[in-house]
C-alpha positions in Angstrom: 49.6 -51.6 -16.7 46.5 -51.0 -19.0 48.2 -51.9 -22.1 48.1 -55.4 -21.1 44.0 -55.4 -21.8 45.1 -54.4 -25.4 47.0 -57.2 -25.8 45.7 -59.9 -28.8 47.3 -63.0 -27.5 47.7 -65.6 -30.3 48.7 -69.6 -30.5 51.9 -70.7 -31.9 49.8 -70.8 -35.3 48.9 -67.3 -35.0 45.2 -67.9 -34.3 43.8 -65.7 -31.8 43.1 -66.8 -28.0 39.5 -65.7 -27.7 38.6 -67.3 -24.3 37.5 -64.2 -22.1 39.1 -66.4 -18.9 42.5 -67.1 -20.6 42.7 -63.3 -21.5 41.7 -62.5 -18.2 44.4 -64.8 -16.4 47.1 -63.3 -18.8 46.1 -60.0 -17.9 46.5 -60.8 -14.2 49.5 -62.4 -14.6 51.1 -59.5 -16.3 49.7 -57.2 -13.7 51.3 -59.2 -10.8 54.5 -59.8 -12.7 54.9 -56.0 -13.2 54.1 -55.0 -9.4 56.8 -57.7 -8.3 59.3 -56.1 -10.8 58.5 -52.8 -9.9 59.0 -53.6 -6.1 62.2 -55.2 -6.9 63.4 -52.2 -9.1 62.4 -50.1 -5.9 64.4 -52.2 -3.4 67.6 -52.0 -6.0 67.3 -48.5 -6.1 67.1 -47.9 -2.4 70.0 -50.0 -1.8 72.0 -47.8 -4.2 71.9 -50.0 -7.4 71.4 -48.4 -11.1 68.0 -48.7 -12.0 69.5 -49.0 -16.0 71.5 -52.2 -14.8 68.4 -53.5 -13.0 66.3 -53.3 -16.2 69.1 -55.0 -18.2 69.3 -57.8 -15.7 65.5 -58.6 -15.9 65.8 -58.2 -19.8 68.4 -60.9 -20.1 66.2 -63.1 -17.1 63.1 -62.9 -19.5 65.0 -63.9 -22.2 66.4 -66.9 -20.4 62.8 -68.1 -19.6 61.5 -71.6 -21.2 58.5 -73.0 -20.8 58.3 -76.6 -19.7 55.2 -77.1 -21.5 55.0 -77.1 -25.2 52.2 -76.6 -27.2 51.4 -79.2 -30.1 52.1 -77.6 -33.8 
């Protein structure tokens, strides 16, 4: 997933997250998430599940995520 290197991360206030290490961690996290999701999709398809349904379920799951940490605004 090379697109993750092109993402400009921003704070809730819109300022650019310029820290190289923070951007590196964000990129590594997204690469790891992509691999876990790909493995799960492959498993689902191998077990006979519809991949479009699986993608929909993942989208719902991501939509339900909420951070326990909050940024001060």
